[in-house]
C-alpha positions, -999 to 999 in steps of 0.1 A, spaced: 124 287 -562 144 267 -538 166 281 -511 196 271 -497 219 278 -469 258 279 -465 280 288 -434 313 302 -449 349 309 -429 368 328 -447 408 340 -435 433 361 -449 433 401 -454 392 401 -441 395 422 -413 398 459 -411 394 464 -450 356 469 -454 353 430 -461 320 430 -441 305 459 -455 312 450 -490 299 417 -482 265 430 -475 266 452 -505 267 419 -524 244 401 -505 218 428 -508 221 433 -545 217 394 -548 189 392 -524 206 369 -501 198 368 -463 221 357 -435 248 375 -414 284 384 -415 309 388 -384 343 393 -375 358 364 -353 384 367 -329 407 347 -347 410 370 -375 385 353 -398 352 364 -409 321 342 -405 292 343 -430 253 325 -429 239 330 -462 208 322 -478 190 325 -508 182 309 -541 208 284 -556 218 307 -586 221 338 -564 240 320 -538 264 307 -565 272 342 -572 276 356 -536 299 325 -528 319 333 -559 321 373 -550 331 362 -515 359 339 -525 371 364 -549 369 388 -521 343 420 -525 367 444 -515 397 455 -536 420 458 -507 408 423 -493 427 388 -498 408 354 -491 433 329 -487 412 302 -472 375 296 -477 354 268 -459 317 264 -469 292 241 -454 257 235 -464 232 244 -436 203 220 -431 179 229 -422 180 263 -436 175 288 -411 155 319 -418 170 355 -419 148 389 -426 180 409 -441 218 407 -446 232 419 -412 268 431 -401 271 418 -365 301 416 -344 
């Protein structure tokens, strides 16, 4: 099974609404590893690694906002090469 990675930056209403914790719940459900962190500019930065199908589902959930009170207004994703190794999906920052 191929493992892919993506670096994601989202902005909008993504801080103070449970966005990071709901993103972690989605990642854990889909067996995605990586990190999610608030940034000083109000955006959220995500590193996500997983199988292609699960990663696509994860990205769709992030774009749609995993929390009902959040709203993603800008979504930027860049493939990671090389793909880093993470043990879990962690909320940091």
